N, CA, C and O atoms as a GROMACS GRO file, in nm:
protein
  480
    1MET      N    1  -0.089 -21.956 -32.813
    1MET     CA    2  -0.194 -21.873 -32.759
    1MET      C    3  -0.211 -21.905 -32.611
    1MET      O    4  -0.193 -22.019 -32.568
    2GLY      N    5  -0.246 -21.804 -32.535
    2GLY     CA    6  -0.250 -21.824 -32.391
    2GLY      C    7  -0.386 -21.803 -32.328
    2GLY      O    8  -0.477 -21.746 -32.386
    3LYS      N    9  -0.394 -21.854 -32.206
    3LYS     CA   10  -0.512 -21.834 -32.120
    3LYS      C   11  -0.478 -21.715 -32.031
    3LYS      O   12  -0.385 -21.722 -31.950
    4ILE      N   13  -0.553 -21.605 -32.044
    4ILE     CA   14  -0.513 -21.478 -31.984
    4ILE      C   15  -0.615 -21.426 -31.883
    4ILE      O   16  -0.736 -21.431 -31.906
    5LEU      N   17  -0.563 -21.377 -31.770
    5LEU     CA   18  -0.644 -21.309 -31.668
    5LEU      C   19  -0.624 -21.159 -31.687
    5LEU      O   20  -0.510 -21.111 -31.686
    6ILE      N   21  -0.733 -21.086 -31.706
    6ILE     CA   22  -0.727 -20.941 -31.727
    6ILE      C   23  -0.764 -20.870 -31.598
    6ILE      O   24  -0.871 -20.894 -31.542
    7VAL      N   25  -0.674 -20.782 -31.550
    7VAL     CA   26  -0.698 -20.711 -31.425
    7VAL      C   27  -0.694 -20.560 -31.450
    7VAL      O   28  -0.590 -20.504 -31.488
    8ASP      N   29  -0.807 -20.495 -31.429
    8ASP     CA   30  -0.817 -20.349 -31.441
    8ASP      C   31  -0.942 -20.307 -31.365
    8ASP      O   32  -1.043 -20.377 -31.367
    9ASP      N   33  -0.935 -20.192 -31.298
    9ASP     CA   34  -1.051 -20.147 -31.221
    9ASP      C   35  -1.158 -20.084 -31.309
    9ASP      O   36  -1.268 -20.053 -31.261
   10THR      N   37  -1.128 -20.063 -31.437
   10THR     CA   38  -1.224 -20.002 -31.529
   10THR      C   39  -1.279 -20.108 -31.626
   10THR      O   40  -1.203 -20.172 -31.698
   11LEU      N   41  -1.410 -20.126 -31.626
   11LEU     CA   42  -1.474 -20.223 -31.714
   11LEU      C   43  -1.440 -20.195 -31.860
   11LEU      O   44  -1.415 -20.288 -31.937
   12PHE      N   45  -1.440 -20.067 -31.899
   12PHE     CA   46  -1.409 -20.029 -32.037
   12PHE      C   47  -1.271 -20.083 -32.079
   12PHE      O   48  -1.256 -20.138 -32.188
   13MET      N   49  -1.170 -20.067 -31.992
   13MET     CA   50  -1.034 -20.113 -32.025
   13MET      C   51  -1.028 -20.266 -32.031
   13MET      O   52  -0.960 -20.322 -32.116
   14ARG      N   53  -1.099 -20.332 -31.939
   14ARG     CA   54  -1.101 -20.480 -31.943
   14ARG      C   55  -1.163 -20.528 -32.074
   14ARG      O   56  -1.114 -20.621 -32.137
   15THR      N   57  -1.273 -20.463 -32.114
   15THR     CA   58  -1.341 -20.502 -32.238
   15THR      C   59  -1.252 -20.476 -32.359
   15THR      O   60  -1.245 -20.560 -32.450
   16LEU      N   61  -1.185 -20.364 -32.361
   16LEU     CA   62  -1.095 -20.329 -32.471
   16LEU      C   63  -0.983 -20.433 -32.482
   16LEU      O   64  -0.954 -20.482 -32.591
   17LEU      N   65  -0.920 -20.465 -32.370
   17LEU     CA   66  -0.813 -20.565 -32.371
   17LEU      C   67  -0.866 -20.703 -32.410
   17LEU      O   68  -0.801 -20.777 -32.485
   18LYS      N   69  -0.984 -20.737 -32.358
   18LYS     CA   70  -1.045 -20.866 -32.390
   18LYS      C   71  -1.063 -20.878 -32.541
   18LYS      O   72  -1.032 -20.982 -32.599
   19ASN      N   73  -1.114 -20.774 -32.605
   19ASN     CA   74  -1.137 -20.776 -32.749
   19ASN      C   75  -1.006 -20.789 -32.827
   19ASN      O   76  -0.999 -20.864 -32.924
   20ILE      N   77  -0.903 -20.715 -32.784
   20ILE     CA   78  -0.773 -20.722 -32.850
   20ILE      C   79  -0.715 -20.862 -32.839
   20ILE      O   80  -0.671 -20.921 -32.937
   21LEU      N   81  -0.715 -20.915 -32.716
   21LEU     CA   82  -0.656 -21.047 -32.692
   21LEU      C   83  -0.733 -21.158 -32.763
   21LEU      O   84  -0.674 -21.249 -32.821
   22PHE      N   85  -0.865 -21.148 -32.758
   22PHE     CA   86  -0.950 -21.247 -32.825
   22PHE      C   87  -0.923 -21.246 -32.976
   22PHE      O   88  -0.916 -21.351 -33.039
   23SER      N   89  -0.908 -21.125 -33.033
   23SER     CA   90  -0.880 -21.114 -33.177
   23SER      C   91  -0.745 -21.175 -33.212
   23SER      O   92  -0.724 -21.215 -33.327
   24GLY      N   93  -0.654 -21.183 -33.114
   24GLY     CA   94  -0.523 -21.244 -33.136
   24GLY      C   95  -0.522 -21.394 -33.111
   24GLY      O   96  -0.417 -21.457 -33.115
   25GLY      N   97  -0.641 -21.451 -33.084
   25GLY     CA   98  -0.651 -21.594 -33.065
   25GLY      C   99  -0.633 -21.644 -32.923
   25GLY      O  100  -0.626 -21.764 -32.900
   26HIS      N  101  -0.625 -21.552 -32.828
   26HIS     CA  102  -0.607 -21.591 -32.688
   26HIS      C  103  -0.741 -21.623 -32.622
   26HIS      O  104  -0.846 -21.579 -32.667
   27THR      N  105  -0.734 -21.700 -32.514
   27THR     CA  106  -0.851 -21.733 -32.434
   27THR      C  107  -0.849 -21.644 -32.311
   27THR      O  108  -0.744 -21.625 -32.249
   28ILE      N  109  -0.964 -21.590 -32.275
   28ILE     CA  110  -0.974 -21.508 -32.154
   28ILE      C  111  -1.015 -21.600 -32.039
   28ILE      O  112  -1.127 -21.650 -32.035
   29ALA      N  113  -0.922 -21.621 -31.946
   29ALA     CA  114  -0.947 -21.710 -31.832
   29ALA      C  115  -1.044 -21.644 -31.734
   29ALA      O  116  -1.126 -21.712 -31.672
   30GLY      N  117  -1.034 -21.512 -31.720
   30GLY     CA  118  -1.120 -21.440 -31.628
   30GLY      C  119  -1.080 -21.295 -31.619
   30GLY      O  120  -0.988 -21.250 -31.688
   31GLU      N  121  -1.151 -21.222 -31.532
   31GLU     CA  122  -1.127 -21.079 -31.513
   31GLU      C  123  -1.130 -21.048 -31.365
   31GLU      O  124  -1.197 -21.116 -31.287
   32ALA      N  125  -1.058 -20.943 -31.326
   32ALA     CA  126  -1.061 -20.895 -31.188
   32ALA      C  127  -1.060 -20.743 -31.190
   32ALA      O  128  -1.000 -20.681 -31.278
   33GLY      N  129  -1.129 -20.683 -31.092
   33GLY     CA  130  -1.143 -20.538 -31.088
   33GLY      C  131  -1.053 -20.468 -30.988
   33GLY      O  132  -1.050 -20.345 -30.982
   34ASP      N  133  -0.978 -20.545 -30.908
   34ASP     CA  134  -0.881 -20.486 -30.816
   34ASP      C  135  -0.774 -20.589 -30.783
   34ASP      O  136  -0.785 -20.706 -30.820
   35GLY      N  137  -0.671 -20.545 -30.713
   35GLY     CA  138  -0.557 -20.631 -30.684
   35GLY      C  139  -0.590 -20.751 -30.597
   35GLY      O  140  -0.540 -20.860 -30.621
   36GLU      N  141  -0.674 -20.732 -30.497
   36GLU     CA  142  -0.712 -20.844 -30.409
   36GLU      C  143  -0.781 -20.954 -30.489
   36GLU      O  144  -0.751 -21.072 -30.475
   37GLU      N  145  -0.874 -20.911 -30.574
   37GLU     CA  146  -0.947 -21.007 -30.659
   37GLU      C  147  -0.851 -21.074 -30.756
   37GLU      O  148  -0.866 -21.192 -30.788
   38ALA      N  149  -0.751 -20.999 -30.804
   38ALA     CA  150  -0.654 -21.054 -30.899
   38ALA      C  151  -0.576 -21.169 -30.838
   38ALA      O  152  -0.558 -21.273 -30.902
   39VAL      N  153  -0.529 -21.152 -30.715
   39VAL     CA  154  -0.452 -21.258 -30.649
   39VAL      C  155  -0.539 -21.382 -30.629
   39VAL      O  156  -0.495 -21.494 -30.654
   40ALA      N  157  -0.662 -21.361 -30.583
   40ALA     CA  158  -0.755 -21.473 -30.561
   40ALA      C  159  -0.786 -21.546 -30.692
   40ALA      O  160  -0.785 -21.669 -30.697
   41LYS      N  161  -0.813 -21.469 -30.798
   41LYS     CA  162  -0.846 -21.530 -30.928
   41LYS      C  163  -0.725 -21.603 -30.987
   41LYS      O  164  -0.740 -21.707 -31.050
   42TYR      N  165  -0.606 -21.548 -30.966
   42TYR     CA  166  -0.486 -21.615 -31.016
   42TYR      C  167  -0.475 -21.754 -30.953
   42TYR      O  168  -0.451 -21.853 -31.022
   43LYS      N  169  -0.493 -21.760 -30.822
   43LYS     CA  170  -0.483 -21.888 -30.751
   43LYS      C  171  -0.589 -21.986 -30.798
   43LYS      O  172  -0.564 -22.106 -30.808
   44GLU      N  173  -0.708 -21.934 -30.828
   44GLU     CA  174  -0.820 -22.018 -30.872
   44GLU      C  175  -0.802 -22.065 -31.017
   44GLU      O  176  -0.822 -22.183 -31.046
   45LEU      N  177  -0.766 -21.973 -31.107
   45LEU     CA  178  -0.767 -22.000 -31.250
   45LEU      C  179  -0.633 -22.047 -31.307
   45LEU      O  180  -0.629 -22.114 -31.410
   46LYS      N  181  -0.524 -22.013 -31.240
   46LYS     CA  182  -0.388 -22.046 -31.286
   46LYS      C  183  -0.369 -22.015 -31.435
   46LYS      O  184  -0.341 -22.105 -31.515
   47PRO      N  185  -0.385 -21.888 -31.473
   47PRO     CA  186  -0.370 -21.851 -31.614
   47PRO      C  187  -0.224 -21.856 -31.661
   47PRO      O  188  -0.132 -21.864 -31.580
   48ASP      N  189  -0.206 -21.853 -31.793
   48ASP     CA  190  -0.072 -21.851 -31.851
   48ASP      C  191  -0.008 -21.713 -31.837
   48ASP      O  192   0.114 -21.701 -31.832
   49LEU      N  193  -0.093 -21.610 -31.831
   49LEU     CA  194  -0.044 -21.472 -31.827
   49LEU      C  195  -0.149 -21.383 -31.763
   49LEU      O  196  -0.269 -21.410 -31.771
   50VAL      N  197  -0.102 -21.275 -31.698
   50VAL     CA  198  -0.192 -21.177 -31.638
   50VAL      C  199  -0.158 -21.040 -31.697
   50VAL      O  200  -0.041 -21.002 -31.704
   51THR      N  201  -0.260 -20.965 -31.738
   51THR     CA  202  -0.240 -20.824 -31.770
   51THR      C  203  -0.287 -20.749 -31.646
   51THR      O  204  -0.400 -20.768 -31.601
   52MET      N  205  -0.201 -20.665 -31.589
   52MET     CA  206  -0.227 -20.604 -31.458
   52MET      C  207  -0.217 -20.451 -31.466
   52MET      O  208  -0.111 -20.396 -31.497
   53ASP      N  209  -0.328 -20.384 -31.437
   53ASP     CA  210  -0.327 -20.239 -31.426
   53ASP      C  211  -0.241 -20.201 -31.306
   53ASP      O  212  -0.239 -20.272 -31.206
   54VAL      N  213  -0.170 -20.090 -31.315
   54VAL     CA  214  -0.085 -20.046 -31.204
   54VAL      C  215  -0.168 -19.978 -31.096
   54VAL      O  216  -0.154 -20.010 -30.978
   55VAL      N  217  -0.256 -19.886 -31.136
   55VAL     CA  218  -0.331 -19.805 -31.038
   55VAL      C  219  -0.472 -19.861 -31.022
   55VAL      O  220  -0.553 -19.856 -31.115
   56MET      N  221  -0.500 -19.916 -30.902
   56MET     CA  222  -0.632 -19.973 -30.871
   56MET      C  223  -0.662 -19.952 -30.724
   56MET      O  224  -0.572 -19.930 -30.643
   57PRO      N  225  -0.792 -19.958 -30.689
   57PRO     CA  226  -0.830 -19.946 -30.548
   57PRO      C  227  -0.799 -20.074 -30.470
   57PRO      O  228  -0.766 -20.177 -30.529
   58LYS      N  229  -0.810 -20.068 -30.340
   58LYS     CA  230  -0.788 -20.180 -30.246
   58LYS      C  231  -0.643 -20.224 -30.242
   58LYS      O  232  -0.577 -20.213 -30.139
   59MET      N  233  -0.594 -20.276 -30.354
   59MET     CA  234  -0.455 -20.322 -30.365
   59MET      C  235  -0.408 -20.286 -30.505
   59MET      O  236  -0.468 -20.328 -30.604
   60ASN      N  237  -0.298 -20.208 -30.514
   60ASN     CA  238  -0.254 -20.165 -30.647
   60ASN      C  239  -0.186 -20.281 -30.722
   60ASN      O  240  -0.166 -20.389 -30.667
   61GLY      N  241  -0.153 -20.256 -30.846
   61GLY     CA  242  -0.098 -20.359 -30.932
   61GLY      C  243   0.036 -20.413 -30.886
   61GLY      O  244   0.064 -20.531 -30.904
   62ILE      N  245   0.118 -20.328 -30.827
   62ILE     CA  246   0.249 -20.372 -30.778
   62ILE      C  247   0.231 -20.470 -30.661
   62ILE      O  248   0.296 -20.574 -30.656
   63GLU      N  249   0.142 -20.435 -30.568
   63GLU     CA  250   0.116 -20.522 -30.453
   63GLU      C  251   0.056 -20.655 -30.499
   63GLU      O  252   0.092 -20.761 -30.449
   64ALA      N  253  -0.037 -20.648 -30.595
   64ALA     CA  254  -0.099 -20.769 -30.648
   64ALA      C  255   0.005 -20.855 -30.719
   64ALA      O  256   0.006 -20.978 -30.705
   65LEU      N  257   0.093 -20.792 -30.796
   65LEU     CA  258   0.203 -20.862 -30.864
   65LEU      C  259   0.287 -20.939 -30.761
   65LEU      O  260   0.318 -21.056 -30.781
   66LYS      N  261   0.322 -20.872 -30.652
   66LYS     CA  262   0.403 -20.936 -30.548
   66LYS      C  263   0.328 -21.053 -30.485
   66LYS      O  264   0.388 -21.156 -30.455
   67GLY      N  265   0.196 -21.038 -30.465
   67GLY     CA  266   0.115 -21.146 -30.410
   67GLY      C  267   0.109 -21.266 -30.502
   67GLY      O  268   0.117 -21.381 -30.457
   68ILE      N  269   0.096 -21.240 -30.632
   68ILE     CA  270   0.092 -21.349 -30.731
   68ILE      C  271   0.228 -21.418 -30.739
   68ILE      O  272   0.235 -21.541 -30.743
   69LYS      N  273   0.336 -21.339 -30.741
   69LYS     CA  274   0.471 -21.397 -30.750
   69LYS      C  275   0.506 -21.477 -30.625
   69LYS      O  276   0.581 -21.574 -30.633
   70ALA      N  277   0.454 -21.437 -30.508
   70ALA     CA  278   0.477 -21.512 -30.385
   70ALA      C  279   0.410 -21.650 -30.394
   70ALA      O  280   0.463 -21.749 -30.345
   71PHE      N  281   0.293 -21.654 -30.457
   71PHE     CA  282   0.219 -21.779 -30.476
   71PHE      C  283   0.283 -21.864 -30.586
   71PHE      O  284   0.295 -21.986 -30.573
   72ASP      N  285   0.323 -21.797 -30.696
   72ASP     CA  286   0.378 -21.867 -30.812
   72ASP      C  287   0.495 -21.786 -30.869
   72ASP      O  288   0.473 -21.694 -30.949
   73PRO      N  289   0.618 -21.818 -30.828
   73PRO     CA  290   0.735 -21.742 -30.876
   73PRO      C  291   0.750 -21.741 -31.028
   73PRO      O  292   0.817 -21.653 -31.083
   74ALA      N  293   0.689 -21.838 -31.097
   74ALA     CA  294   0.699 -21.844 -31.243
   74ALA      C  295   0.588 -21.766 -31.314
   74ALA      O  296   0.582 -21.766 -31.437
   75ALA      N  297   0.502 -21.701 -31.239
   75ALA     CA  298   0.390 -21.626 -31.298
   75ALA      C  299   0.440 -21.524 -31.400
   75ALA      O  300   0.542 -21.458 -31.379
   76ARG      N  301   0.365 -21.513 -31.510
   76ARG     CA  302   0.398 -21.415 -31.614
   76ARG      C  303   0.295 -21.303 -31.607
   76ARG      O  304   0.177 -21.324 -31.636
   77VAL      N  305   0.343 -21.184 -31.570
   77VAL     CA  306   0.255 -21.068 -31.553
   77VAL      C  307   0.305 -20.955 -31.642
   77VAL      O  308   0.423 -20.921 -31.640
   78VAL      N  309   0.212 -20.897 -31.720
   78VAL     CA  310   0.240 -20.781 -31.803
   78VAL      C  311   0.166 -20.663 -31.741
   78VAL      O  312   0.043 -20.668 -31.726
   79MET      N  313   0.238 -20.559 -31.705
   79MET     CA  314   0.176 -20.443 -31.643
   79MET      C  315   0.116 -20.350 -31.749
   79MET      O  316   0.170 -20.335 -31.858
   80CYS      N  317   0.003 -20.290 -31.714
   80CYS     CA  318  -0.064 -20.193 -31.800
   80CYS      C  319  -0.051 -20.057 -31.733
   80CYS      O  320  -0.096 -20.039 -31.620
   81THR      N  321   0.009 -19.965 -31.802
   81THR     CA  322   0.040 -19.837 -31.740
   81THR      C  323   0.006 -19.721 -31.831
   81THR      O  324   0.006 -19.734 -31.953
   82ALA      N  325  -0.023 -19.609 -31.771
   82ALA     CA  326  -0.048 -19.486 -31.847
   82ALA      C  327   0.086 -19.418 -31.874
   82ALA      O  328   0.183 -19.439 -31.801
   83VAL      N  329   0.089 -19.336 -31.976
   83VAL     CA  330   0.209 -19.259 -32.006
   83VAL      C  331   0.243 -19.175 -31.882
   83VAL      O  332   0.153 -19.119 -31.819
   84GLY      N  333   0.370 -19.167 -31.848
   84GLY     CA  334   0.411 -19.087 -31.733
   84GLY      C  335   0.428 -19.167 -31.605
   84GLY      O  336   0.459 -19.111 -31.500
   85GLN      N  337   0.407 -19.298 -31.612
   85GLN     CA  338   0.421 -19.382 -31.492
   85GLN      C  339   0.547 -19.468 -31.500
   85GLN      O  340   0.547 -19.584 -31.457
   86GLU      N  341   0.655 -19.412 -31.556
   86GLU     CA  342   0.777 -19.488 -31.577
   86GLU      C  343   0.834 -19.545 -31.447
   86GLU      O  344   0.884 -19.657 -31.446
   87GLN      N  345   0.828 -19.468 -31.338
   87GLN     CA  346   0.882 -19.516 -31.211
   87GLN      C  347   0.807 -19.640 -31.162
   87GLN      O  348   0.867 -19.733 -31.108
   88MET      N  349   0.676 -19.641 -31.182
   88MET     CA  350   0.595 -19.757 -31.144
   88MET      C  351   0.633 -19.879 -31.228
   88MET      O  352   0.637 -19.991 -31.177
   89VAL      N  353   0.660 -19.856 -31.357
   89VAL     CA  354   0.699 -19.965 -31.445
   89VAL      C  355   0.832 -20.024 -31.398
   89VAL      O  356   0.847 -20.146 -31.392
   90LYS      N  357   0.928 -19.937 -31.365
   90LYS     CA  358   1.058 -19.986 -31.318
   90LYS      C  359   1.041 -20.068 -31.190
   90LYS      O  360   1.104 -20.173 -31.176
   91LEU      N  361   0.957 -20.022 -31.099
   91LEU     CA  362   0.931 -20.095 -30.976
   91LEU      C  363   0.864 -20.229 -31.006
   91LEU      O  364   0.897 -20.331 -30.944
   92ALA      N  365   0.771 -20.229 -31.101
   92ALA     CA  366   0.702 -20.352 -31.139
   92ALA      C  367   0.799 -20.454 -31.197
   92ALA      O  368   0.791 -20.572 -31.164
   93ILE      N  369   0.890 -20.410 -31.282
   93ILE     CA  370   0.989 -20.501 -31.342
   93ILE      C  371   1.080 -20.558 -31.232
   93ILE      O  372   1.111 -20.677 -31.232
   94LYS      N  373   1.122 -20.471 -31.139
   94LYS     CA  374   1.203 -20.518 -31.026
   94LYS      C  375   1.126 -20.618 -30.940
   94LYS      O  376   1.185 -20.708 -30.880
   95SER      N  377   0.995 -20.603 -30.935
   95SER     CA  378   0.910 -20.689 -30.853
   95SER      C  379   0.870 -20.818 -30.925
   95SER      O  380   0.802 -20.903 -30.868
   96GLY      N  381   0.912 -20.832 -31.051
   96GLY     CA  382   0.888 -20.958 -31.122
   96GLY      C  383   0.800 -20.952 -31.245
   96GLY      O  384   0.775 -21.056 -31.306
   97ALA      N  385   0.753 -20.835 -31.283
   97ALA     CA  386   0.674 -20.825 -31.406
   97ALA      C  387   0.762 -20.861 -31.525
   97ALA      O  388   0.881 -20.829 -31.527
   98LYS      N  389   0.704 -20.928 -31.624
   98LYS     CA  390   0.779 -20.973 -31.741
   98LYS      C  391   0.776 -20.873 -31.856
   98LYS      O  392   0.854 -20.884 -31.951
   99GLY      N  393   0.687 -20.773 -31.846
   99GLY     CA  394   0.677 -20.673 -31.952
   99GLY      C  395   0.571 -20.572 -31.918
   99GLY      O  396   0.512 -20.576 -31.810
  100TYR      N  397   0.547 -20.480 -32.010
  100TYR     CA  398   0.443 -20.379 -31.987
  100TYR      C  399   0.386 -20.330 -32.119
  100TYR      O  400   0.451 -20.336 -32.223
  101ILE      N  401   0.263 -20.282 -32.112
  101ILE     CA  402   0.198 -20.218 -32.226
  101ILE      C  403   0.144 -20.084 -32.178
  101ILE      O  404   0.105 -20.068 -32.063
  102VAL      N  405   0.143 -19.988 -32.270
  102VAL     CA  406   0.107 -19.851 -32.236
  102VAL      C  407  -0.033 -19.818 -32.288
  102VAL      O  408  -0.069 -19.851 -32.400
  103LYS      N  409  -0.110 -19.751 -32.201
  103LYS     CA  410  -0.243 -19.701 -32.240
  103LYS      C  411  -0.222 -19.566 -32.310
  103LYS      O  412  -0.131 -19.493 -32.271
  104PRO      N  413  -0.301 -19.530 -32.409
  104PRO     CA  414  -0.410 -19.608 -32.468
  104PRO      C  415  -0.354 -19.727 -32.546
  104PRO      O  416  -0.252 -19.716 -32.614
  105PHE      N  417  -0.422 -19.840 -32.534
  105PHE     CA  418  -0.375 -19.965 -32.595
  105PHE      C  419  -0.380 -19.958 -32.747
  105PHE      O  420  -0.475 -19.908 -32.806
  106GLN      N  421  -0.273 -20.010 -32.809
  106GLN     CA  422  -0.269 -20.028 -32.954
  106GLN      C  423  -0.257 -20.178 -32.976
  106GLN      O  424  -0.160 -20.241 -32.935
  107ALA      N  425  -0.357 -20.234 -33.042
  107ALA     CA  426  -0.368 -20.380 -33.057
  107ALA      C  427  -0.237 -20.448 -33.099
  107ALA      O  428  -0.198 -20.546 -33.036
  108PRO      N  429  -0.167 -20.400 -33.203
  108PRO     CA  430  -0.045 -20.470 -33.244
  108PRO      C  431   0.060 -20.476 -33.133
  108PRO      O  432   0.128 -20.577 -33.116
  109LYS      N  433   0.074 -20.366 -33.057
  109LYS     CA  434   0.173 -20.363 -32.949
  109LYS      C  435   0.133 -20.455 -32.834
  109LYS      O  436   0.218 -20.523 -32.776
  110VAL      N  437   0.004 -20.457 -32.802
  110VAL     CA  438  -0.045 -20.546 -32.695
  110VAL      C  439  -0.018 -20.691 -32.733
  110VAL      O  440   0.037 -20.767 -32.653
  111LEU      N  441  -0.057 -20.729 -32.854
  111LEU     CA  442  -0.041 -20.868 -32.898
  111LEU      C  443   0.106 -20.908 -32.908
  111LEU      O  444   0.142 -21.021 -32.876
  112GLU      N  445   0.191 -20.817 -32.951
  112GLU     CA  446   0.335 -20.845 -32.961
  112GLU      C  447   0.395 -20.868 -32.822
  112GLU      O  448   0.472 -20.963 -32.802
  113GLU      N  449   0.360 -20.783 -32.727
  113GLU     CA  450   0.415 -20.797 -32.590
  113GLU      C  451   0.366 -20.928 -32.526
  113GLU      O  452   0.444 -20.999 -32.464
  114VAL      N  453   0.239 -20.958 -32.542
  114VAL     CA  454   0.183 -21.082 -32.487
  114VAL      C  455   0.252 -21.203 -32.549
  114VAL      O  456   0.288 -21.297 -32.479
  115LYS      N  457   0.269 -21.199 -32.680
  115LYS     CA  458   0.337 -21.309 -32.751
  115LYS      C  459   0.479 -21.328 -32.698
  115LYS      O  460   0.521 -21.440 -32.672
  116ASN      N  461   0.552 -21.218 -32.683
  116ASN     CA  462   0.690 -21.225 -32.635
  116ASN      C  463   0.698 -21.283 -32.493
  116ASN      O  464   0.784 -21.366 -32.464
  117VAL      N  465   0.608 -21.238 -32.406
  117VAL     CA  466   0.611 -21.285 -32.268
  117VAL      C  467   0.569 -21.431 -32.260
  117VAL      O  468   0.628 -21.508 -32.183
  118LEU      N  469   0.470 -21.471 -32.337
  118LEU     CA  470   0.429 -21.612 -32.337
  118LEU      C  471   0.541 -21.702 -32.390
  118LEU      O  472   0.552 -21.818 -32.348
  119ALA      N  473   0.622 -21.651 -32.480
  119ALA     CA  474   0.732 -21.730 -32.537
  119ALA      C  475   0.852 -21.739 -32.443
  119ALA      O  476   0.940 -21.824 -32.462
  120SER      N  477   0.856 -21.651 -32.342
  120SER     CA  478   0.973 -21.649 -32.252
  120SER      C  479   0.967 -21.757 -32.146
  120SER      O  480   1.058 -21.768 -32.064
   0.00000   0.00000   0.00000
């Protein structure tokens, strides 16, 4: 089980992910509402894994991913994307994301992806 930082600009999505991850036995290290906050919180909390929304204000998920990977090349980040954002997912994987989950979230798929990335 991992210590996870949840990054999404929507409180509803953060709460939904928090509930799914908590039900899977994970610890929530913290939450961030935009990419800038995500990079700062990563440095502060040093979580085992980050769930990162792709589309956010101030700094998008790809930019935040790059900021986190620059600080910690071993960082494990799972991107959260809406259907139809395949190009963003490909860019995220090229930028160092370890996996992705698609909205609307389905608990079994979220937990399986998190488990796989934590095991890698």
